[in-house]
C-alpha positions, 0 to 999 in steps of 0.5 A, spaced: 349 142 410 348 135 406 346 128 409 351 123 409 346 119 404 347 126 399 354 126 400 354 118 398 350 119 392 354 125 389 361 121 390 364 116 385 362 109 389 368 106 386 373 111 389 369 110 396 370 103 395 377 103 393 379 108 399 375 103 404 379 097 402 385 101 402 384 103 409 381 097 412 382 090 412 377 085 408 372 083 413 371 076 414 364 076 412 366 078 405 370 071 404 365 065 403 370 060 400 377 060 404 380 057 398 380 063 393 385 067 391 386 074 393 384 077 387 377 073 387 376 075 395 378 083 393 372 082 387 367 079 392 369 085 397 368 090 392 361 087 389 359 086 397 361 094 398 357 096 391 351 092 394 351 096 400 352 103 397 346 101 393 342 099 399 344 105 403 342 110 397 335 106 396 333 108 404 328 113 405 331 117 410 329 123 414 334 129 414 336 129 422 341 135 425 341 131 431 348 128 429 353 132 425 359 128 422 365 132 421 372 131 418 377 132 423 385 132 423 388 127 428 395 127 431 395 120 434 400 118 429 407 121 426 403 124 420 396 127 421 390 124 418 383 126 417 378 122 420 370 122 421 368 125 427 360 124 430 358 129 434 351 131 437 348 138 434 345 140 441 352 139 444 355 143 439 351 149 440 351 148 448 358 147 449 365 149 448 368 142 446 363 137 444 363 130 445 365 125 439 361 118 439 361 112 435 356 110 430 356 102 430 350 102 434 346 107 430 340 104 425 343 105 418 337 110 416 338 114 422 346 115 420 344 116 412 340 122 415 345 125 419 349 131 416 356 131 414 359 138 415 360 142 408 367 144 410 373 144 405 377 139 409 370 134 408 370 136 400 378 135 400 377 128 403 370 126 402 372 119 400 376 118 406 370 120 411 365 116 407 369 110 407 370 111 415 363 112 416 361 106 412 366 102 416 363 104 422 356 102 420 359 095 418 362 093 424 357 088 425 356 086 418 355 088 411 347 087 411 342 090 415 340 083 417 347 082 420 347 088 423 340 087 427 342 080 429 349 083 432 345 088 435 340 083 438 346 079 441 349 085 444 343 087 448 342 080 450 349 080 453 348 087 456 342 084 459 346 078 462 351 082 465 346 087 468 343 080 471 350 078 474 351 085 477 344 085 480 346 078 483 352 080 486 357 076 480 361 082 479 368 084 481 370 092 482 376 095 479 380 094 485 379 087 486 381 086 479 387 090 480 389 086 486 387 079 483 392 080 476 397 084 480 396 090 476 399 096 480 395 102 481 396 109 478 396 114 483 395 121 480 
């Protein structure tokens, strides 16, 4: 199996970018001037995605079989779609049905070193899988600095929530259901 970075290096970057922009709305971070035309915004988005891909290809990554991406069919819509799924190697080897994980919080160097299963489904839908991996990675921003800043904000919010919990400033689910008149679902 090859790493995500290897797959990205071998892919046609313009096709990956085209797939990314077809599958995902333009991130507000891509729009600096709200008075620009759609074509200008699209050009800016492509430029930023090219820069992102160049940056990711320049990273010095270490191959890691901790995480493995797979191409998978999803049946959540009327028409089956192919989607990227991340599982941990240990779970794949030890369980019949491994968990799948989000990767928004995973450092980019680590993600680029994860493996991407070398299957026919992956090969047939490589641009789709790579664009989905990129979309998850850029959930917090299109640069490493933006990602790190958002991760820090998330850690601060989590710490604040933990502090509120320790001081008794929280509601359990039952209290929320009662307060907002949400009926309980009985099994």
